C-alpha positions in Angstrom: -6.3 9.3 -10.9 -3.8 7.4 -8.9 -3.1 10.0 -6.3 -6.7 10.7 -5.7 -7.6 7.1 -4.7 -6.8 7.4 -1.0 -8.3 10.9 -0.8 -11.6 9.9 -2.4 -11.7 6.7 -0.3 -11.4 8.9 2.8 -14.3 11.0 1.7 -16.5 8.1 0.7 -16.3 6.2 4.0 -19.0 7.2 6.5 -19.5 4.3 8.8 -22.5 4.8 11.1 -20.7 3.3 14.1 -18.1 6.1 13.8 -20.6 8.7 14.9 -20.9 7.1 18.3 -17.2 7.3 19.0 -17.0 11.1 18.8 -19.2 11.3 21.8 -16.6 9.8 24.1 -14.4 12.6 25.4 -12.1 10.4 27.4 -11.7 6.8 26.4 -9.5 3.8 26.3 -7.5 3.3 23.2 -6.0 -0.2 22.6 -2.4 -0.3 21.7 -1.5 3.4 22.4 0.6 3.7 25.5 0.9 7.1 27.2 1.8 8.1 30.7 -0.9 9.8 32.9 -1.0 13.4 32.2 -3.2 16.4 32.9 -3.0 20.1 32.3 -5.0 23.2 33.4 -5.5 26.0 31.0 -7.5 29.2 31.7 -10.4 29.8 29.4 -11.8 33.2 28.3 -14.3 33.3 31.2 -11.5 33.3 33.7 -12.1 29.7 34.8 -9.9 26.6 34.1 -10.4 23.7 31.7 -9.1 20.4 33.0 -7.6 18.1 30.3 -7.0 14.5 31.3 -5.1 12.0 29.1 -5.2 8.4 30.3 -4.6 5.9 27.5 -4.1 2.3 28.0 -2.7 -0.7 26.2 -5.2 -3.5 25.8 -4.4 -7.1 24.8 -6.7 -10.1 24.6 -5.5 -13.3 26.3 -7.0 -16.7 25.7 -6.0 -19.4 28.2 -6.6 -23.0 26.9 -5.9 -26.4 28.3 -3.2 -28.0 26.0 -4.9 -31.4 26.1 -8.6 -30.5 25.6 -8.4 -27.1 24.1 -11.0 -25.8 26.5 -10.9 -22.2 27.8 -9.7 -22.0 31.4 -12.2 -19.8 33.2 -12.3 -18.1 36.6 -8.9 -16.4 36.5 -8.3 -13.0 38.0 -6.0 -10.0 37.3 -3.6 -11.2 40.0 -3.2 -14.4 38.1 -1.5 -12.7 35.2 1.9 -11.0 34.7 2.5 -8.9 31.6 5.9 -7.7 30.4 6.7 -5.1 27.7 10.2 -5.6 26.3 11.0 -7.8 29.3 9.9 -5.1 31.9 6.9 -5.9 34.2 3.8 -3.7 33.8 1.1 -2.9 36.3 -2.3 -4.3 35.2 -4.8 -1.3 35.4 -7.9 -2.9 33.9 -9.1 -6.5 33.6 -12.3 -8.0 32.1 -13.6 -11.3 31.1 -15.8 -11.8 28.0 -17.9 -15.0 27.6 -20.3 -15.3 24.7 -22.3 -17.9 26.7 -23.5 -15.1 28.9 -24.5 -12.7 26.1 -27.7 -10.9 26.7 -30.3 -10.6 23.9 -30.2 -7.2 22.3 -33.7 -5.8 21.7 -33.7 -4.2 18.3 -36.6 -1.7 18.0 -39.1 -2.0 15.2 -39.2 0.5 12.4 -41.3 1.1 9.3 -38.8 -1.0 7.3 -38.7 -3.8 9.8 -35.8 -4.6 12.1 -33.3 -1.9 12.9 -29.7 -2.6 13.2 -27.4 -2.6 16.2 -26.1 0.7 14.8 -29.3 2.4 16.1 -28.4 1.1 19.6 -24.7 2.1 19.2 -25.5 5.6 17.9 -28.0 6.3 20.5 -26.8 4.8 23.7 -23.4 3.2 23.4 -21.4 6.2 24.5 -23.4 6.4 27.6 -23.5 2.7 28.3 -20.5 0.9 26.8 -21.4 -2.3 28.7 -24.3 -2.9 26.3 -22.2 -5.0 23.9 -20.6 -7.1 26.6 -20.1 -10.8 25.9 -20.9 -10.4 22.2 -18.8 -11.2 19.1 -18.3 -8.3 16.8 -17.5 -9.7 13.3 -16.9 -7.6 10.2 -17.1 -9.4 6.8 -15.0 -7.4 4.4 -15.4 -8.4 0.7 -12.7 -6.9 -1.5 -14.6 -7.1 -4.8 -11.8 -5.2 -6.6 -9.5 -8.2 -6.3 -12.0 -11.0 -6.8 -13.3 -12.7 -9.9 -17.0 -13.6 -10.2 -16.5 -17.2 -9.3 -14.4 -16.2 -6.3 -17.2 -13.9 -5.1 -19.7 -16.7 -5.5 -17.6 -19.0 -3.3 -17.1 -16.4 -0.6 -20.8 -15.4 -0.5 -22.0 -19.0 -0.4 -19.7 -19.7 2.6 -20.9 -16.6 4.4 -24.6 -17.5 3.7 -23.9 -21.0 5.1 -22.5 -19.5 8.2 -25.5 -17.1 8.7 -28.0 -19.9 8.1 -26.4 -22.7 10.1 -23.7 -21.6 12.4 -24.4 -18.0 13.5 -25.0 -17.8 17.2 -27.2 -15.4 19.2 -24.0 -13.7 20.5 -22.8 -12.9 17.0 -23.2 -9.3 15.7 -22.1 -9.1 12.1 -21.4 -6.1 9.8 -20.9 -6.3 6.0 -18.4 -4.1 4.2 -17.3 -4.2 0.6 -14.9 -2.3 -1.7 -15.1 -2.0 -5.5 -14.6 1.5 -6.7 -15.1 2.8 -3.2 -15.4 1.5 0.4 -19.1 1.1 1.5 -20.8 -0.4 4.5 -23.7 -2.5 3.2 -25.0 -3.7 6.6 -24.2 -2.4 10.0 -23.8 -4.7 13.0 -26.9 -6.8 13.4 -28.0 -10.2 14.6 -30.9 -10.2 12.1 -30.1 -13.1 9.7 -32.6 -11.9 7.0 -30.9 -8.5 6.8 -27.5 -10.2 6.5 -28.6 -12.6 3.8 -30.1 -9.7 1.8 -26.8 -7.8 2.1 -24.7 -10.9 1.1 -27.0 -11.5 -1.9 -26.1 -8.1 -3.4 -22.5 -9.3 -3.9 -23.3 -12.2 -6.3 -22.5 -11.5 -9.9 -20.3 -8.5 -9.1 -17.3 -8.3 -11.5 -13.8 -7.5 -10.2 -12.6 -4.0 -11.0 -9.0 -4.2 -10.1 -6.2 -4.0 -12.6 -4.6 -7.3 -13.7 -1.4 -8.2 -11.9 1.6 -7.3 -13.9 5.2 -8.5 -14.1 7.9 -6.0 -13.1 10.3 -5.5 -16.0 8.0 -7.0 -18.6 9.7 -10.4 -18.9 7.7 -12.4 -21.5 9.4 -15.8 -20.7 6.9 -18.5 -19.7 3.8 -16.6 -20.9 1.3 -17.7 -23.5 2.1 -16.7 -27.1 -1.3 -15.4 -28.1 -3.2 -12.1 -28.1 -5.3 -12.9 -25.0 -2.3 -13.3 -22.6 0.4 -10.8 -22.1 3.0 -9.7 -19.5 2.0 -6.2 -18.4 4.2 -4.1 -16.2 1.4 -2.3 -14.3 3.1 -2.5 -10.9 2.5 1.1 -10.3 -1.3 0.6 -10.5 -1.0 -2.5 -8.3 0.9 -0.6 -5.7 -1.7 2.1 -5.6 -4.5 -0.4 -5.5 -2.8 -2.3 -2.7 -2.3 0.9 -0.7 -6.0 1.6 -1.3 -7.0 -1.8 0.1 -4.7 -1.4 3.1 -6.2 2.1 3.7 -9.6 0.5 3.7 -8.6 -1.8 6.5 -7.2 1.1 8.4 -10.4 3.0 8.0 -12.5 0.0 9.3 -10.1 -0.4 12.3 -10.2 3.3 13.1 -14.0 3.3 13.2 -14.0 0.6 15.8 -11.1 1.5 18.1 -13.3 2.9 20.9 -15.0 -0.5 21.3 -13.1 -2.4 24.0 -14.3 -5.9 22.9 -12.2 -7.9 20.5 -13.3 -7.4 16.9 -12.8 -10.0 14.1 -12.4 -8.9 10.5 -13.0 -11.7 7.9 -11.2 -10.4 4.9 -12.2 -12.1 1.6 -9.7 -11.3 -1.1 -8.5 -12.6 -4.4 -4.9 -12.0 -3.3 -3.0 -8.9 -2.4 0.0 -8.5 -4.7 3.0 -6.4 -3.5 5.5 -5.9 -6.3 7.7 -3.2 -7.9 7.8 0.0 -5.8 5.7 -0.9 -2.9 4.9 1.3 0.1 5.8 -0.8 3.2 4.7 2.2 5.3 1.0 1.6 4.4 1.4 -2.1 5.4 2.7 -1.2 8.8 0.1 1.5 9.3 -2.7 -0.9 8.5 -1.5 -3.6 11.0 -0.8 -1.0 13.7 -4.3 0.5 13.4 -5.8 -2.9 13.6 -3.8 -3.7 16.8 -4.8 -0.3 18.3 -8.5 -1.2 17.6 -8.1 -4.6 19.2 -9.1 -6.2 15.8 -7.8 -9.5 14.5 -7.8 -10.0 10.8 -8.7 -13.5 9.4 -7.6 -13.5 5.7 -9.4 -15.8 3.3 -8.0 -16.4 -0.2 -11.3 -16.6 -2.1 -9.5 -18.3 -5.1 -9.5 -21.5 -3.2 -7.3 -24.4 -4.3 -5.8 -23.6 -7.7 -4.3 -26.1 -10.1 -1.1 -24.8 -11.7 -0.2 -27.0 -14.7 3.4 -26.5 -15.8 2.5 -25.8 -19.4 -0.7 -23.8 -18.6 -4.3 -24.8 -18.9 -6.7 -25.0 -21.8 -7.6 -21.3 -21.6 -4.1 -20.2 -22.6 -1.9 -20.7 -25.7 1.5 -22.3 -25.8 4.3 -20.8 -23.8 7.2 -18.7 -25.1 10.7 -19.9 -24.8 11.9 -23.0 -22.9 10.4 -22.2 -19.5 7.8 -25.0 -19.8 10.6 -27.6 -20.1 13.1 -26.1 -17.6 10.6 -25.7 -14.7 10.8 -21.9 -15.0 7.1 -21.5 -15.9 6.0 -23.6 -12.9 8.3 -21.7 -10.6 7.0 -18.4 -11.9 3.4 -19.5 -11.2 4.2 -20.7 -7.7 6.1 -17.4 -7.0 3.2 -15.3 -8.2 0.7 -17.3 -6.2 2.9 -17.1 -3.0 3.4 -13.4 -3.5 -0.3 -12.7 -3.7 -0.9 -14.6 -0.4 2.1 -13.3 1.6 0.6 -9.9 2.4 -2.6 -11.5 3.5 -0.6 -13.8 5.8 1.3 -10.9 7.3 -1.9 -9.0 8.1 -3.3 -12.0 9.9 -0.2 -13.0 11.9 0.6 -9.4 13.0 -2.9 -8.8 14.3 -3.5 -12.1 16.1 -5.7 -13.6 13.5 -5.1 -16.5 11.0 -4.9 -16.9 7.3 -6.8 -19.5 5.2 -5.3 -20.4 1.9 -5.5 -23.2 -0.8 -8.9 -24.6 0.3 -12.3 -24.5 -1.3 -14.0 -24.9 2.1 -14.1 -21.5 3.9 -16.1 -22.8 6.8 -13.0 -23.2 9.0 -12.5 -19.5 8.9 -15.8 -18.8 10.5 -15.2 -21.6 13.0 -11.9 -20.2 13.9 -13.4 -16.8 14.6 -16.0 -18.3 16.9 -13.4 -20.5 18.5 -11.0 -17.6 19.2 -13.7 -15.3 20.7 -15.8 -17.8 22.7 -14.2 -16.6 25.9 -11.2 -14.4 26.6 -9.6 -12.0 29.1 -9.0 -8.3 28.3 -5.8 -7.2 30.1 -4.9 -3.5 30.2 -1.9 -1.6 31.4 -0.2 1.8 31.2 3.2 1.5 29.7 6.1 2.6 31.8 7.9 3.6 28.6 6.4 7.0 27.7 8.7 7.6 24.8 6.8 8.3 21.6 9.5 6.8 19.4 7.4 4.6 17.1 9.4 1.4 18.0 7.9 -2.0 18.2 7.4 -3.3 21.7 7.2 -7.0 22.4 4.5 -8.3 24.8 4.9 -11.3 27.0 2.0 -12.7 29.2 2.6 -15.2 31.9 0.3 -17.1 34.3 1.1 -16.9 38.0 -1.0 -19.7 39.4 0.9 -22.9 40.1 -2.3 -25.0 40.3 -3.1 -24.3 36.6 -0.6 -26.2 34.5 -0.3 -27.4 30.9 -2.0 -24.4 29.5 -1.5 -22.4 26.3 -1.7 -18.6 26.3 -2.8 -16.9 23.0 -2.2 -13.2 22.6 -0.7 -10.8 20.1 3.1 -10.5 20.0 3.3 -6.7 20.5 2.4 -3.3 19.2 4.0 -0.1 17.8 4.4 2.8 20.1 2.9 6.1 19.0 5.0 8.6 17.2 3.2 12.0 16.9 4.6 15.3 16.0 4.4 18.5 18.1 5.5 21.9 17.1 8.9 22.6 18.5 11.6 25.2 18.3 13.7 25.4 15.2 16.6 23.5 16.7 14.3 20.7 17.8 12.5 20.2 14.5 15.4 18.5 12.7 15.7 15.9 15.5 12.0 15.1 15.1 12.5 14.6 11.4 15.5 12.3 11.9 13.6 10.3 14.6 10.8 9.7 12.2 13.2 8.6 9.5 14.6 6.0 12.0 11.3 5.0 13.4 9.7 1.6 12.6 6.2 3.2 12.8 5.3 4.9 9.5 3.8 8.4 9.4 0.7 8.5 7.1 -0.9 12.0 7.7 0.6 13.2 4.4 0.1 10.8 1.5 3.1 10.5 -0.8 4.0 8.2 -3.7 7.4 7.4 -5.2 8.9 6.2 -8.4 12.6 5.0 -8.9 14.2 4.4 -12.2 17.8 3.4 -13.2 20.3 4.3 -15.9 23.8 2.9 -16.3 26.6 5.4 -15.9 29.6 3.0 -16.0 30.5 -0.7 -15.7 29.5 -0.9 -12.1 27.6 2.4 -11.5 24.0 3.4 -12.0 22.2 6.6 -11.6 18.8 6.1 -9.9 16.5 9.1 -10.3 13.7 9.3 -7.7 10.4 11.2 -8.1 8.3 12.0 -5.1 4.7 13.1 -5.3 2.7 15.0 -2.7 -1.0 15.9 -3.2 -1.4 19.7 -3.1 -4.5 19.4 -1.0 -2.4 18.3 1.9 -0.1 21.3 1.8 -1.4 24.2 4.0 -0.9 27.6 2.4 -0.2 30.8 4.2 -1.6 33.9 2.6 0.8 36.7 2.0 -0.6 39.5 -0.2 -1.0 38.4 -3.8 1.1 35.2 -3.3 0.7 32.2 -1.2 3.6 30.6 0.8 4.2 27.1 2.1 7.2 25.0 2.8 7.9 21.3 3.3 10.9 19.4 4.7 12.1 16.3 2.8 14.6 13.8 4.2 15.5 10.4 2.8 18.2 7.8 2.9 19.3 4.6 1.0 20.7 1.6 2.9 22.4 -1.3 1.2 21.8 -5.0 2.0 24.0 -4.8 5.1 22.1 -1.9 6.5 24.8 0.7 5.8 23.6 4.1 4.6 25.0 4.8 1.1 22.9 7.8 0.2 21.2 10.8 1.9 18.8 13.6 0.9 17.8 16.5 3.1 16.0 19.5 1.6 13.6 22.3 2.6 11.4 23.3 -0.3 9.9 26.8 -0.1 6.9 27.4 -2.3 5.9 30.9 -3.3 2.8 30.5 -5.4 0.3 32.7 -7.3 -3.2 32.4 -5.9 -4.5 31.7 -9.3 -2.6 28.4 -9.5 -5.0 26.7 -7.1 -2.4 24.5 -5.6 -5.0 22.7 -3.5 -6.3 20.9 -6.7 -2.8 19.9 -7.9 0.2 18.0 -6.7 3.8 18.7 -6.0 6.6 16.6 -7.5 10.1 16.5 -6.0 13.0 15.0 -8.0 16.4 13.8 -6.8 18.8 10.9 -7.5 21.4 8.6 -6.2 24.5 6.9 -7.7 24.5 3.2 -6.7 26.2 0.0 -7.6 24.1 -3.1 -8.6 22.5 -4.7 -5.6 19.6 -4.6 -3.2 18.8 -1.5 -1.3 16.2 -0.1 1.1 14.9 3.4 0.4 12.9 5.6 2.8 11.7 9.1 2.5 9.9 11.3 5.1 8.0 14.5 4.2 6.8 17.1 6.7 4.3 19.9 6.0 5.6 22.7 8.2 2.4 24.5 8.9 0.7 21.8 10.9 3.7 19.4 11.4 1.9 16.6 9.6 4.3 14.0 8.2 4.1 11.1 5.7 6.7 8.4 5.0 7.3 6.0 2.1 9.8 3.1 2.2 10.5 0.3 -0.2 13.1 -2.2 -1.3 15.0 -1.2 -4.4 16.8 -3.6 -6.8 19.5 -2.1 -9.0 20.1 -4.8 -11.7 23.4 -6.1 -12.8 23.2 -5.9 -16.6 26.5 -7.8 -17.3 24.7 -11.1 -17.8 21.7 -9.7 -19.7 21.6 -10.5 -23.4 20.1 -7.1 -24.1 21.0 -4.3 -21.6 18.1 -2.0 -21.3 17.5 1.0 -18.9 14.3 2.0 -17.3 11.7 3.4 -19.6 10.6 6.9 -18.8 7.1 8.0 -19.6 6.7 11.8 -19.5 4.2 14.5 -20.4 6.6 17.4 -20.1 10.1 18.4 -21.0 11.3 21.7 -19.5 14.4 23.8 -19.9 17.4 23.0 -17.7 20.5 25.1 -18.2 22.6 23.7 -15.4 26.2 23.2 -16.7 27.0 20.2 -14.6 24.5 17.5 -14.1 24.8 13.7 -13.8 21.1 13.0 -14.5 20.4 11.1 -17.7 17.0 12.8 -17.7 18.7 16.1 -18.8 19.4 16.0 -22.5 20.6 19.0 -24.6 19.4 21.6 -22.1 16.0 19.9 -21.6 14.9 17.9 -18.5 12.4 15.1 -18.7 9.8 15.1 -15.9 8.6 11.5 -15.3 4.9 11.0 -15.2 4.7 8.8 -12.1 1.0 7.5 -12.2 1.2 7.1 -16.1 -2.0 9.1 -16.6 -2.2 11.5 -19.5 -4.6 13.8 -21.3 -5.6 13.6 -24.9 -4.3 17.1 -25.6 -0.8 16.2 -24.4 2.2 14.6 -25.9 3.6 11.3 -24.5 7.4 11.3 -24.4 9.5 8.2 -24.1 13.1 8.0 -23.1 15.2 4.8 -22.7 18.7 3.5 -23.5 20.3 0.3 -24.8 23.9 -0.4 -23.5 26.7 -2.1 -25.3 24.8 -3.3 -28.4 26.5 -6.0 -30.5 28.8 -4.7 -33.2 27.9 -5.7 -36.7 31.4 -6.5 -38.0 30.3 -7.4 -41.5 28.6 -4.0 -42.2 30.3 -0.9 -43.5 31.0 2.0 -41.2 28.1 4.5 -41.3 29.0 8.1 -42.2 29.3 10.5 -39.4 26.3 12.8 -38.8 26.8 16.5 -38.0 26.8 17.1 -34.2 26.6 13.3 -33.5 29.4 11.4 -31.8 29.8 7.7 -31.9 32.1 5.0 -30.5 34.6 3.3 -32.9 34.6 -0.4 -33.3 32.0 -1.2 -35.9 28.4 -0.1 -36.5 25.4 -1.4 -34.6 21.8 -2.2 -35.6 19.2 -1.6 -32.9 15.5 -1.6 -33.9 12.7 -0.2 -31.8 9.1 0.8 -31.9 6.2 1.3 -29.4 2.8 -0.4 -29.5 -0.4 0.5 -27.7 -2.8 -2.3 -26.9 -6.3 -2.7 -25.5 -7.3 -6.2 -24.4 -4.3 -7.7 -26.2 -5.3 -6.0 -29.5 -2.9 -3.5 -31.1 -4.6 -0.2 -31.8 -1.6 1.9 -32.7 2.2 1.5 -33.4 4.9 4.1 -33.9 7.1 3.9 -37.0 10.1 1.6 -36.7 13.3 3.4 -35.7 16.7 2.0 -36.6 19.9 3.1 -34.7 23.2 2.4 -36.4 25.6 4.2 -34.1 26.3 4.5 -30.4 25.2 8.1 -29.8 26.4 8.4 -26.1 29.9 6.9 -26.4 31.0 7.9 -22.9 28.5 5.4 -21.5 28.3 3.0 -24.5 24.6 3.7 -24.9 22.1 4.1 -27.7 19.5 6.6 -26.5 16.0 6.6 -27.9 13.5 9.4 -27.6 9.9 9.3 -28.9 7.2 12.0 -29.1 3.7 10.5 -29.4 0.7 12.9 -29.7 -2.2 11.4 -27.8 -5.0 13.0 -29.9 -5.0 9.8 -32.0 -5.8 7.6 -28.9 -9.3 7.3 -27.4 -9.7 7.8 -23.6 -9.2 4.5 -21.7 -6.6 2.2 -20.3 -3.8 0.9 -22.5 -0.9 -1.5 -22.3 2.2 0.2 -23.8 4.7 -2.3 -25.3 8.2 -1.1 -26.1 9.9 -3.4 -28.7 13.7 -3.4 -28.6 15.7 -5.7 -30.9 19.5 -5.9 -31.1 19.6 -7.3 -34.6 23.3 -7.9 -34.7 23.3 -9.8 -31.4 20.0 -11.6 -31.9 18.7 -10.4 -28.5 15.4 -8.6 -27.8 13.2 -7.3 -25.1 9.5 -6.3 -25.0 8.7 -4.6 -21.7 5.2 -3.4 -21.1 3.6 -0.7 -18.9 0.1 0.2 -18.1 -1.1 3.8 -18.8 -4.3 5.7 -18.9 -5.5 8.4 -21.3 -8.2 10.9 -20.1 -10.4 13.1 -22.2 -10.4 16.0 -19.6 -7.9 17.6 -17.2 -5.9 15.2 -15.0 -2.9 15.7 -12.6 0.2 16.0 -14.8 3.6 17.4 -13.8 4.3 21.0 -14.7 7.7 22.6 -15.3 10.4 21.6 -12.8 14.2 21.3 -12.5 16.2 18.5 -10.9 16.0 18.3 -7.2 13.3 21.0 -7.1 9.5 20.8 -6.7 7.0 21.1 -9.5 3.4 22.1 -9.4 1.1 19.8 -11.4 -2.2 20.6 -12.9 
């Protein structure tokens, strides 16, 4: 389920304007600098084929009078100076767009009425790119998966008001939405009736996204009733966020051949980034928008929200003392800010603006019209031909001394391209290292990562890392009855000071039976690091060595300091498989009694499988008043008094408990070298119906009076679903 989101999204998108772009053999790509290059290659007929590569960096510049805000017109290319990282660049192209001079586009009549601008684009745009000159290109993107019904109503009403009252003849608008998939509901058109029909389809649509969870399952400051709970579904949120960012990338990619500035009005109910979040997908989305000369105007469709310190009438009373200490209010403010921060980043990095905490969305439409009423398009070929993926800062200056007190508006910079070319064996390692160091993420191979933590000592934690690669993206070489493929994996961990404290470098060779159908499965790679408590930055790069395609995943990682925690609890491992591991020396807590636990990263299971749980409680309070328990055969324990730790696991749907495991009581520390009480559960899933569940792990230190109730989202399927197959530590596994 989770790993197929991006893949199915790619297949579902088929924008009609994309077809026109293929016809352009040589074009101008905004934001991708390359030196001039050409090559002659003989063809089979004995002649020569001339290949020309001439890419250019485009940036929009708006020159306004500081006092009046009016656009300064009549400037020429010689009036501007553009610098990249402080170095002057030669202006190769220059254009001026003015919506006041927009020509009326004649849309031909069809049997269904007015045709859209897509008919013009598909038929004639490649041959006559000047057709859309002096027009505004506006894409309204409604992220229905993150919006509640009332949010959709507000967004649609504001869009309808713009179409009815403020839309100008120069405005060409397209409608795009995303719920379970990305669809284009209306191609670029100036037909108001067609736009109003498209907007009307959104009213009443219910949000389909997962509820925002709380990393770690902290229940403090949450309502003490069955309708409100703290769900740790950060994995689902991360996948959904990557899915939304991929949708933005797809829209931008479809429009990159259009030189004019594009404006994306992104209506969203917030874009939460928490837990293990892929910052590579964030950078890739903003970079694709910059390359396409598209500015993102983010609109928080929730509007102005009231956040009462003790909750509103729809929730029950709060747990704990958070309502009186200010903790509940701070938690609400942090959650609201976190859901808006990603939207603000998308807007600021692409030259747009964000609109938050307002029930009036009209300023967003006004800002788009204001920013695109007249602007200059300045293009240059970068003198820096290195394809290193670094961020390059742009500075634009005005040369004319007679034009004073003006303000220049332009985007701050762009990421240089970083592509991979097949090289000799000695050069491939350098390419992989450069990608690891690069600011620009590689996204040709989709990967997803999960990191856990287990305490090994007073100031030392083992962090197992699981990396997943879809099998469909691994190219297989046929060799008799077996298929062969190999992938390179490199990763590193940096501490808060930017010092590298952990490295991974591995080449995984896969020799697979043809019957395994690897293309329909996934590969999971496992490794681990020993780290002290603190903040870290983790980055992995994967390269598929048949085509050279690479993918990267980077995230911030927090290893907790459990010394001040009333109940010291490790990560909770959800697994569908336990496989033999006979290694004599291993530091991984996932290996127990010759068996290794394979984490199920997406938390998706089949009914015919078993759900295995593994977690540990450290330094439980000693019950000094109780008698020493008798020693069990083969079980060691730490002296100093017995303990009493109680635990069980509940499965909930909509806040209602549908199943609970029997209560387990631990009276001894069964891993004395680490002061840990380890729990293992085996839950057959035949008793659970297919659907989405919230799994709550109840842990109570009865002697110490402390407790914890972390929650995780999971999904049970009736049929086959991607689940990890046998693997050993630091080796790949084929899932089925």
